[in-house]
N, C-alpha and C positions, 0 to 999 in steps of 0.2 A: 900375297892374295890380294883382291882390288879393294877399292878403298869407297865408303858413298860418298866421297867427292865430286864423281864422277855419275854421278845421277842428277844432280843438282843442273837446271836447266832455265832455271827461275828468270836467270838475267839475260832475257831474248830481246833484239832490238823491234820497237814497235813496227817498223818496217823493213820489208825484206832488201838487198843488195838488187837494182834495177828499175827499184819503183820510185825512186825519186828524181829518176830523170826528166826530159821535157815529153808533154804530151805524144808532139810530133815524133819522137823515139821510139813510144808504146804502142801507138798506131803503125809505126813502121815496121817492129816487130812481131806484133799481131797479123802484117801482111804476108812476113813472110815464112811465118809459121803456117800459113795455110798454104800457102805456096810451095813448103817443103812436104807437108801432108797429102798434099794435090799429088806432087810426084811421085810420093808412097804407091799412092793409088787410093786414098782415105778418100771417100766420100766427104765433102762438105757441101751444105746447102748455101752457106751464106747467109743464113737467117738466123739472129735471134729474136726468143721468143719468151718475153718476161712474164712473169705469173704473179699477177699482183693484188689482192685486198680489195681493192677499190680500181677502175679505170682512174686515170686523171681529167675527168671528164664531167661534170654533174649533168643531168637531164634532166630538162620541164619540158614538159610535153605539155602540146599548148593547141592541141585537136580535141573535140568532144564527143570522139565515138568511145565507143564503150566495146567491150570485146562481146555484145550481145548485138553489137552493128545500133542500137538503142542510144539516141539522142540523152548526153545527159544536163540538168541545166545551168543556166549560166551561176558562174560563181555569185555575182552580185546582180542586184536587179539593172539592165542598162540604160545607160544614160542617155544614149541617143536613137534612134532606131535603126541604124547601121548596125548596132553592136550584137541584136536579134539575131541565133543562127538560123541557118534556112530550116524551112520547112521539111518535112521527111516526105512530103507528097509532090514536093518542086519537081520539076525537069531534071531530066539528067546531065544538060550542059551545065544548070545551077549548080548542083552535087557534085557535078567534079573541077571544081573553078579550084579548091585549092588541094593544090599542089604537094606533093612530099616532104619537102623543105619546110613547108611551113607547120609540119605535126612537133616538131622541136627544138625546142635551142638550145647549143650548149656552152658551157663555159669553164672553164679551167678550175678543177678542182682546190681547195684551200687546204695546205698540207704536203709534206711530203716532198716540199720544194726541191731538196738535195738529192734525191731518190731518180725524182721526176725530170730533173734537169740533166742527169749524170745519163741517163736512159736514153734521152734526146739524143746525146751529142753521140752515142756507138752509129747515127744513121750516117755519120761521115765514112765507116768501113761496113755497116750492115743492116742489107735491111731486115726490119724489126718488126713483130707481131705483141702486142701489149695486150694481155685475157687481165678481164676482170671484174667483180662484180659492178655490174649498173649502179650499185647505191638506190638507196629509197629513191622512187620515181616522185619529182617535184610538180606540183600545181601553178600557173602564174597567180595565184592569187594571191593579196597583199596582205599583210597584216590586219583584224579588223580592228575599228574606231582610229585610225592612224597612227597606233603604235609604231613605233621603229623597231626593227628588227636586227638581227645582230649584222655585222657587215664582214665582207671579205677582204680582209687590209691588199689582199694583191690587186683588187680589181675595183674594188668598195663597193660591187655587187650585193643582191641581198642576201644572207643566207638564212633560207626557211626555217619555218618552225613547224612542231612537229603537226601540228593541225595543216600542212602544207603536201602533207605526205597522199600518194596515192596508192593504195592496194596494187600491189603485183597480178594480183591475178584477175584484175580492169585493164592491165593491157591485153589489147588486144595482138593476136598475130600480125595484122596489117600494117598495128604501131610501131612492132618489133622488127618487122621487117623495114618500116621508114627511118628507123633508128640506124640500123645497119647503113643505110644508104646515107644519113646525114656522118654518122664518122666517118665514112669513108672519105669525106670533101672538108670533112674538121681537119685547123690547123691551131695552134695557141697562139696567139695573135701577140703574147707576150714576151713569144720564143724568138731569138733571133736566128732564123737556121741558115746554116750555109748552103751558097748555091747548089755544091755537087754532093747535097743530102739525100739518101737511099728513101724512099716508100714508109711511114710508119703506118701500120694497122691496126686499128681499136676491135676486139672482140670483147661485147658487151657480152657477161655472164646472166642468166637468168633465175633467179632461185625464191622457195615459197619464200614467205615476208617471216614465217613461225622460224623457218631454218636460219636466212640469211640472220636475224635480231639473235639468235638459241646462241648460233655460231659466234656473232661481232660482239654481242650487250651479254653475251650469259658466257661460255666458257673462255672466250679470249681474255674478257674482260674483266671478269672475275675469279680466274683460276688461273692463268698462263701469267696475266701482266702482273701482279703483285707476288707470284713465285718467281719471275726472273728479274726482279727488284728487290730479293730477296724478303719479300713480306707473305705473309701466309694466308690465304684467303678471307680464315677467320679474323685476320686483323684489319679489312678492308669492305668487310661485308655484315651480315647476321650472327649471331653466335651458333642460330642453326645453318648456315651455311654448310655445303658439300663441294666438296674438289671436284666430285665423279658429277655433278649437276650440267647437262646440255652438253654432256660429249655426246651424244650420238648427233648433238647439232652440229658440234664439231667436224667429226666423222663423216657425217653426209656433205656438207658443203665442203670439206675436201675431195669427196668421191665424185662431186657435181664439178670443182674445176679440172682435176684428174681427165673425167670423161671428155669434156669440154676439149682439155687441151691433146689429147689424144686421137678428137679428130681433127684435126688440124697439121700434126706433126708431119715431117716429110724425113726423109733419110739424110743425116748428116745436120740435122737441127742443133743449135747450144740452146738450151733451157736453163734459164735462170730462175728459182724461184724465190719469192722474195717475203723473207720474215715468218714469224711466231703464228700469225695467223692461217699458213698453210704448211705447217711440219709435216703432216701424212703424205704431199701432194706425190714427194718424189716417189716414195715406195710404189703407192698404187699407179704412178705411170709406169714404174719399172715393172709390174704387175700386169699392165694392161699389154706392154712390147713384147713381154714374153710369153704371154699368151698368144699373141697373135691378131688380137685386136686390134692393134697398129699397121696399118697396110707399110709394105716394102719395110717396116723395122724390123729388128730384132731378129734370131733365128739364124740358119747356118750358114744364109746368103743373102739376108737383108741388111741395109746399113744398119748404123747405129747412133741413137744420140745420146748427146752426152749432157749431162742433169747437173747445175749447180743449185747451190739454196744456201743463199746470203739471208741471216740472221741479225737484224737491227738491234736488236736490244740485247744487254745485259744476257749473259746465263752463269747460273750461280754455280755453284760449288757442290758437289756431290752430293755433299749433308743437305741440303735444302733439298736439292732438286730429289732426291729419292721419297722424298714426305708425297709426293705427286702419285696418287694410285694409278693414273694411267702412263707411267713413266715408260714402261717399255715399249708401248705400240708409239708413245711419241716419239722416244731413240730409234727404232727399227723403221720409226717414218723416215727421219730426219737420214736414215744411213742408207736408204735408199738412193740417195745421187750419189756420185761420182765424186763431187769438191761438197764441201760441208766450209764456207767462210763465217767468220766471224770481226766484230769491230779490230778486236786486240787480242794479242797472244795471251794472255791470262785468260780468257774467254774460250781460248781454243783450248788449255790444257783443264780449263772446269769442263769441257765439253767430253776428251778425252777421258779424264778420271770416272766420269760419270760410266762412261760405256764401260768400262775395264772390271768399275765394282758393281754396278745397279746389272747390267745386262750379263757381265763376265765375258766380254770379248778381248781379244787382245788386237794391241799396238804392234803394227810390225813397220820397217820399212818400206820405203816406196822409191828408194836410189838405185840406181846401177840395173833397171828394171830392161829388160831385153823383150822383142815382141816374138821370140821362139819359145813355144811351151816346154820343147827340149833340153833348154839350156843347159840345166841341170840335172842330176840325177834325183827325176821326180822332185824335184824341189825341196826333197828334206835334210840336206846339210848347206849351210851356209857355204857357199864357196869359201876355201883357205886367202886371205889373204883379204877378205874383205871386212866393211869398216863394222864394226858391234853398232848395234843399236845401242844406244842408251838416252836414260831418264825419262823425255817424251816422246820418243823414237823420234825423232829429226831425221829428215830426207837431207840427203846433198845430192841435188840433181842438177844437171846445168841448165838452165835456162834463160839463153843468150848471154844478156847484161847482168850475169851476177850469179848468186847460186842460190836458189829455189828452196825451202824446205818446208815439206811435210810430215805429215804424222799421218799414217794409214791405220784406219782399224778393219780391222778382219770380224766378219760378217759370214762364218761358212763359205768363204772363198773370194764372198763380194767385196774388193779393196773398196773405202773409199777414205779420198782423201782429206786434211783437216788444216788450214789455213787462216789465217787474219789479211786484213785491207781492209784499213781505215776509211770511213765515207769522209769525204768534204763539202765544203760549200761551189755553188757557181761563184767562183769570184769576181768574175766579169760582170757578171746579171747584178749583183750586191753593188760593186762600185758605181755601175752605171746609175741604179736606184738610189745613191748616195745622192745624186746630181741632181735629180727630180725639182723640177721649175718649184714644187712646192714644199721643199725642204727648207732653204735658206731660210723663209719666212719663221719659220714655228721654231728654227735654232739659232736664232736673232733674240726672238719672245724668252725663252728659255733662260740666255745666257740676261736676259734685261730684266727677268722673275727676278733671277739667283744669282745676282749682280758682285754679291760679296760674301757667295757660299760656296761651297765645295758641295758638285754634286755624285752622291752615288747612287747608279741606277741598277736594276734589278728585273730582269725578266724572267716570268716560269708559269709552268702550268700550274692549277692550284690542284697539286696532287701532294698525299702526302712524301713520295720519295724525293719529289723536287726541295724540299727543304727550307720552305717559307717561315716557318715558325723559329726553325734553330736560327737561318738569316737574322731575324729580326730581334731573336733574343741576344745574338751576336753583336747587332749593329746598337743595342743597349748598353750592353755590358763595355762597346767601344765610347758611348757617352760619359759612362762614370767611372772608367778606369782611365781615360784620357778628357777628360776634363776639360781642358784649352779646346776641345771641338765642339763643345755645347754652344748651340746656337752661331755656328760658324758650318756646320756639316749639315745636309738634310737626303734621305734618302728616298728616292722614288722608285716604288715597288710595285709593278703593271701584273697583275696574274690572268691569266684567258683561262677559261672553262678548261676542266680534263677528264682523262677519261671516265673517270666515275663523278659520281656526285657526290658530296661529301659536307653536307650541313655542319656536322659538328668542326669540318678544320676551317671552313668559313666563320663559323660562331669564334675560334679559336684566336684567327688572326685579325678577324675584325677588334676582340678586345684584348690583345695582344698591341696593337697598333693604337686602338685607345689608351690604356695602358705609358704607353713609353711617351705619346702627346702630351698624356696628362702631365707625366712626371716633369719633364723637360723642355714641353713647349710653352706658351703664353699666348695671350693674346696677339699679338703678334707675330710669331714663328710657330709652326709647326714641322716638328724634325722629319717624320716620317709622312708622305705622301703614298698613299695606297689606292690604286684604281684596279679593281675588280671588272674589265673588260678588252676586247678585242682594239689596238690601236691600227686604225688606219698606214698606210705604208711611208708616209710623210714625216706624220707624227712618229713612229717606231724611228726611223733613221735620225731623225732631229734628237730623238732623245739619246740616244748612242752616240751622235756626235757631240753633243753638247755634256756627256760626262766626265767627269772628274777621276773617276774608279765605277769601274764595272763589277759584279760580283754575282757569281753564278757560282753557285756552290748547293747540287743537290743531294741527296743522301745516295742517290744511285740514280747512273743515267750513261744511256751508250752514248751516239754523237748526239751536242748539242749545237745547233745551228746557232744559237745566240750568239754565243761567247767567241767564233769567228765572223757573224757579222759587224760586233764587236770591236774587233780588229780592222776589219778594212773599213768600219766606216771614221775608226779614229788614225787613218792615213793621213787627211787632210785637214787636221784638228789639231787636237792637245797631244797624241801618242800616248794616252793614257794609261795606265799598268789593269791589269786584271787580276782576282783573285779567282781560283778557281778549285771546284771539289778535287781531292784524289781519287775521288771513285767515279769517275765519269770515264767513260772511255777513250776519252780524245783526252786526257790528262798527260799521258806520256809524250804525246803527239804534242804538244803546246807548254815543254819543259819552262819555259821563259814567264809562264806568268807566275804570281804567286798561290801556289797548291797547299792547300791546308786540309784539315780534318775537319766536315760539318760539324760533325759532332764534339769536337772542342773548341768550345766559346772563345775561353781566352786567344788561343791560335787564331782565329779567325779575326778578332778583335784588334787582333797586334797586327795581322796580316794588313786591313786595312787602314791602318796609321800609317805602317810603312809606306804603304800606296798613296797615300794622301800627303806625306811629307819628300818623295822620293824626288829626288836631285833630276833636273831635266836631260840629264846625259845619259841617267841608267834610263828613263824613260825611253829615251830616243833607242838606246840598245833594246831592251829589251822589246822593242816594238817592230822594231828591221828585224828583229829575228822571228817573233811570234807572223809576221806579213809574211815574213818569205814562205815559211810553214804552210800557213793559209791558202796561199796561191799556189803553191806548188799542187800539194797536194788537194786538190779542189774535187767536187764531184766530176766533171770528165775525166779526169786521170785515174780516178777511183772505179768507172766504169769500164774504161779501155785497158786497165790490171786486169778486171775480172773476165774480159773477153781474154786476153793475152793465159789468166792461169786455166781456166777449163778448156784452152786449144791445147793448152800444154800437156793436158789429163791424157791426151790421145795416144793411143799405142804404149801407153802405160798399165799399171802394174791392172789397174783398177777399171781398164777397158780391153780388156784381152777379148779372146774371140767368143761372141754370144754360141755356149754349146746349146743346141736344142732338145726339150724334151723329147724322149722318149717316143717312137710310133708307138702305138696301142696295138695297132692294126696289125701292120707289119710285124710285129715282135708275134704275135701270134698267128699269122700265116705260116713264117719260118718256123716258126716252136709245131707247129701239126705237121709242117712238109718233111722233119729231117727225122731221119730213122734213129742217130745215137746225139746224144745230145749231152751238154757240158754246163754248169753250173756253177761258178765261184762269189763265195759272199765272204765277204768282210762282218765282223762282227758288231763292235760298240760305232754307233753313230749311223749303220744300214740296215742290221735287223733289228735293232734293238736304239733307242734314242740316247745322244749321250748323257748322264745324270751325275750328282753330285759325288755319291760315292761308288766307285766301280762294281761291287758285293752286289749292291742293286741294281744293277743293268741285267733281268730275267727276260729271258724270251717273251714276250704276250703269245696269249691263243693265238692270235689269228698267224703268227710267225710261224708255231710250231705245229697248226694246221696245216700252212704252205710247207713245211721241211717234210710233213709227212706223206704230201700229196706228192709230191716230187720224185724222194724216194722210192715210193710204191711200182713207180710205173722203171722196168726193166731196161728199159730207155735212157733211162735218164744215170748219169753221174753229178753226185753233188759232193760240193765242198765248203768247208766253211773254213775260211784261211785267214788269222785271227792273230793277234799280238799276244793273245791269253793263253795262260800255263793249261799244261793236260787237265789239268784236273779240273780246274774249270770248265772246261768244255764237256769233258767227261760226265761231269756234274750235270750240269744242266741240259744238254744234248745229245748225252751218248745211248739212251734207251733206242734210239734210230741207228739201225744195225749196218744197211747200207747207207750212211752220213760218212764219209771220208774228211776228216780234218787235219788242219796243220794250225801247231800252235808257235808263239813266242818266233813270230815273223817268220815263217818258215824253217826257225831250227828240227819244229819235230814233225813228222808225217804219222797219219793213221789213215790204213788203206778204208774202203769199204768193205764190210762182211769181214774186219780184222779189228781184231783187239791189241795190236802189238804194236808199240811206238816204234818208230825208225828216228836214229839220232844224224842230226848231217854236220852236229859238232863235235862228235866226238874225236875226231882226228884230225882238229884243229888245237893250235895256240892260244888255252883262255886263259893265262896268267895275269893278260891284263884285268881280270876284273877285281882284284884287290884292288889294284890301283885308281881302278875309277872308285871303287865303293869309297875308298878312305878321303876324297875328293866329295862325294856324293854327303857323307856322312860331313865335313867341314859345314859345307851348305846347309845340312839338315838340323843341325845344333844352333845355327843362326835365323832360321825359316821357321818360327812359328808357322806346324800345322803344317808341314812337307815331311814325307817319307820315302821310304828306300822301297823296289821292290826289287828281290831277288830274282830271279829267274836262272834255269839251265844254260841254255844260250846268252842271255842277255841281261842288265841291270837298268831298272829304271828309276828315276826321282820324279814323284811325283807332287804338286803345290796346288792341287786345286781348292786345298782347303786353305791357302793361304791368305793375308791379306793379300787382292789380288794386283795392286800395284807393285808392292812390293815381291811378291813371289816373281813376277814376270821379270821385271831389274834382276834378281837373286840366280833366275833359269838364264837372262843374257849373259849375266858375269861369268857362269859358272861354264855353259857351252862357249863363252871365246878360251879358259884357260885352256877346256877338254882340246877344243880345237889347235890351239897356239902349243900347248907343250905333251899333248899324251898323243894325239892324231896321226903327228908325223910318222913316229917311232913305232907304234902298236897296228898292227893289220885290221882297225876297226874304224865305225863311222858314229855319227851323231846324228839324231831325228830327232827332229822339235815336234813334239806331239800336240793333243789338245791337252792343256796345261801339266803337260811331261816332257821330262829329257828322257832319250833311250838309248842307251850306247851296247849295242852289235857288233858280231863278226861282218867285215865286210864282205866275206862270200856268201851270208846268210841272210835272202831278203825273200820278199813274199813273191817277185819274178821268178826267182829263181825256181821255186817251188812248182806256180804254175806255168814254167816249163817243163817240167818233170811229167807235171799231168799229163799235159798235151802230148807229149812228145812219146808216151806210152799209152794213149788213145789217140792215136792219127785218125780214125773213123771218124771222129763224131762231126754233125753237120750244121752243128747252130750252139753257139756257145752266149752265153750269158753272163756276166762279171759284175760286180757291183763294191763301189767301198767310198769311202766319207773324205779319208785323209789322206796325208801325205805319203805314208808306208803304201798305201795303197795304189797310188803312181806306179810301183813297180810291176806291178800287177798288168795296170792296162799297158805299159812300155812291154810286157812281153805279150800281149796280145796285137803290137801293131807288128802283122804278118805278113801284109799289103804293102809294095809302094805306090804312087798315085798312077806310075806307067805300068804297071805290071798285068799281064792276061796270063789265065790260065793258073792252076792252083799253085800253091804256096808248098817251098819245102823248107823243113827243119832238119838244121847240124843239132847232134846231141849237145844237150847244155849242161854244163860243169855240173848241176844234183842230179846228174845222169851217172858221167864219168869219175867224177869221185868216188862216187857210193857203190857204185854196180862196177866190177872190174875187168867185165868181158869187153868184149870191140864190139861197138856200135855204129851204125852206119845213118845217113840220113834219110830223111823218112817225110813222105806224098801225103800231106794235108788234104782231107775232106772239105773241108767248112770254107765257104766261098766268101768275100768281102763283107756281104749284105748282111749276113747272119752270126757277123759276130757285137755285139752288142756291150761296150764295154761302157759302164755308167758309173756316174759319179753324180754322188748324193750330196744335193745344198745346191748353193748359187747358180745360175745359169752362164754368168761371169767369171767363174770362180777357176782359177788357170789350172788346167789339169788337160792330161792325155785323153782322155776320155771320149768318146764320141757323141755319144747322149747324157743328160742330165734327168735327174729325179729330184724334187725339193726334201721331201722327209723320208727316214725310217718308215714310215706308216705305208708311204706312195710305193717302194720297191715290196712290200706284204704283199701289198694292193695287187700291183700288177703281176704275184708270182703266183697270186688265188687266181686272179683271170685265168692266166696260161690256163689253170686245172679245173674251170667251171667251176672253181668255187666266190662268194662275196664275201667281203670282210663282214663280221659277227660286233668287234668291238670297235671303242673311241678313244682313237691315240692322239696325242698332241700333235699337231702338222706345224712345221718349223718356217723360217724364214725362207720369202721366196722374194 
C-alpha cells in the first residue's frame, strides 16, 4: 500500500528551474512564447495592464478652479501683486492664459519601488498600462508656521500632511481631463528608460473619499494586513473592532477598479493585479468578461484575457485565514485569476490548503494539458500511465528552460494555477544610488563618529510585525551575555511611520531604548541610537555602507528591500554579514545570511556576536553568495518571469475555450417551434446544489414545478439521468408518472409511464465489485469520515466529510492503486467525482443511455441536456451529432445499449433535430473544460430557464454559485 512519505512536498526549491537565468534569456523566452502563440492563431495584443492600488505618481493640483467653476481664495495672503488670481470678470484672453499643463504637478510616489521598477522594465518587451487610484489629491500649500514636513528620501520633496489634501468632490471634470493629459506626458526622471522602450500609459481611477479611505485605511489596514501577518484585528485595534467593518468599502473600491479596467481591455491583453488591496478584482473582471460587458472579450468567438494576481504580502496558514468572516468572498475573488502568484512556496501551500479546507475546492494537476476538449473520455478517467498527483498537486509541464510546477485549484471547472516567484530590488539603481555624491561625506562622518566602535544597523517600519521591540531586547541580551561588547558596539535603529499608528508601540520602544541606554550607557557613550524619521537617500545608503552588521528581524514579512539594499551597499565597503529573520519571505532566498528566530532572544544575540567576530574570509564568502542572489533575482527578472508564467497559461487547462452563456431567446423560440422535445437532466449539481450530506439533496419547490410543467406537456420527453440509485429517485421524483429515470450512471432505466426498471448490467461480469470493495474498505479504515456506497452496478467511495487535504490525498492514492492494479485486468473504469471515487462497468455510462433514448425517439426536434460534472460529459459527447462540415439531417447507428439488450435486428435511423436545436449545457464556470455548447452558472439557473420555457417565474430564493 502507498505510504505517507509520498505526500511530503515541503522541500520545494525557492525558485523554479529556469528562473535563475539571465534577464535577456527570460525576455527571449517571452518573445518565443508569444511567437509560438501567434503562430497557433492565439490573439495577443502585446499589452500588459497592471492594476495597482496607487498610481506610482503623486498628483498635486495647482489650478484654482473648482467643480462649480468658482474661484477659490489663495491658500495664503499673496506676497506680491502678481500672485493675485485673475478676476472672474477679466476678458477672455486673460482667462485662457493658464494652459492645461499648469494645472497639475506630478512626482514619483514614495514606496513600492521594487514593484514599480519591475513594471517599468517590462516596457522593453510590451506596451503597458498602469491603472491605479490617484491617491489623495494634494494642494501646493506649504505647512503653516514654517514647520518642516516629511521628506521623500528618493526625491527630497515635501510629503504633504493631512491638511494639504483636497476632497475629490472638489476636483472638476476639467481638472480630471487635464490630469489625463499630464499623465500622458509624464516620465519618471529618476528612472533610466531604455531607448527601445514601449509606451507606458497611466490610467487614474477616481473614487469618493469615504470609499477610498474606508477601503485602504479601513478594511486593508485594519483587517487584511494584520491577518496576513498573523495578527488578528483585535490585536491592532480597539477591543470593539469588527473584522467585517469597512468590507462594503473594500468591495466598492474593487468594483470600481474592475469597471475601469473592463473599459480599456482588448482581446489578448495580459492583466496583472497587484497585492491584497485588490483581491476581489479578478473575479469581478471575469464576471464582466463573461457577461459581455467587455467588447470583443470572452464568449464563443471573442478573444480571451489572461488574468494574473500577485500577492506581495505573506499569506497565512488556513487556521488563521479561516477566522476572516469574508473568507470565501476573498478566496473566490482571488480564484477568478488564471494564475495566482506568491513570494514563496510556503505561501502557495498555505493558500492551497485554505482553498481546500475553507471552500472545499480540490487541487488538481495542470500537467500534460491538451487543447482538445475531447482528448479523453469526458475527462472522467486519468489516462493510464499518467503521473499521479501527490502532496500539494505539483504539476510538471514543460516551460522552455526547465520544468515549471503549478498547483491547480478547481473552482467548478475553472482552473486557477498557483505558483511563486520572489521579488527583488532594482540592483542597478541601488548600486548607482550608493555612488551618489552625497553618500561619501556622510559615510566618512559616520566612520569618524564611531571610529572605535562596531556599528549594528537596523531599519524598519514602526509596526508590531517588524519586531523592533524583540530586536532591542536581543541587543540588550547581547550586551548582557557578551559583556566584552559593552562600550564597543552601537545599535543605530531607524524606524519610519507604519501603516497603522501605534502610540503604545512607540512608547514601548522609547522606554526600552531609554532602559538599555541607562543600564549600559554613560555620559560619553550611548549604545542605542533610535531615530524615528524618514531618512534621505544619501543618509540611508551611507548608514548601510558604514555598518559592521545588518540586523533585519521582523516577526513576519514578505519581501524586505532593506536586506537586499544592505548587501548591495556593502559591495564597495566591508562585506559585512547580515542577520535575517527566518519568518521573512526572502529568507530561503538569502540562505547565506545568519538566519534566526526573532522570538528567541538568545539565538538573535548569538547571531549578532557571530557576525561581529566573523573572519574576513567568511564575510567575503557569504557576501559574494548573497550579492550574486540579489543581483540575479532583481525586480526586472521578477517582472519578466511573471510575463513568462502568464503567457505559459495560454492554451492550458485554465484557459480552455470560453463556453458562452445559454441564449434564452433562442432557447424559447426553438422550444416553441418544435413538435417533439427531449429533456435530459443530471440531478446533483444540476437540479439541486451540491450539499455536504448526499441525503440532504432534495429538489426545491421551483425544480418540482418545472418538472411538473414539462412532464404535463405530451410533446415533451423528460428524463433524469443520475448517478443516484433507484430508491432515491423514486422517493423524491417518483410521483411524476411521465418522468423517465436512469439510475446509477446508466445502469438502470425506467421509461415514462412505467414502474419497471430495466437492468443493463444483468448480462455483465460483476465479480470485480468485491475486489474493489476490499480496496475501498482499506481506505475507509484509514480515512476518518469516509464511507462506501454499494450500488447494484457500481461502487462509490465518498470522502466529503473527511479532512479535506487528507481525503483528497487518499483518493489519489486509491485511484492510483485501482488504475495500475485492477483496471488493466477488469472491464471497469474509474471516475473521479466531486469528493468521491466511483468504479463502474466500462460499458455502462450516461452516454449510452442518452444514445438509447435518442435512438428510440428519433422524431424529437429540440434537445436540452444539462449536467455539471465529469460523468455528464458522456451525455454531451453522445449528443455531438453533427460534424462542423455536415449538411442536412444526422443519422444514428444502433447504440450498444440497444443491441446488447434488445435482441431484434436494428437499423440506422434519421434524426429530425437540427444542430441549432441541441442545447448541451454545462453547469459551472464558463472556462470549464467541457464538450457542452453552452453554460449556466448554477443549478438555480437551470431551473429558472425551464420555468421560463413553460411560462412560469421562480418563487424561491436559492443559493447562486461561482461565476
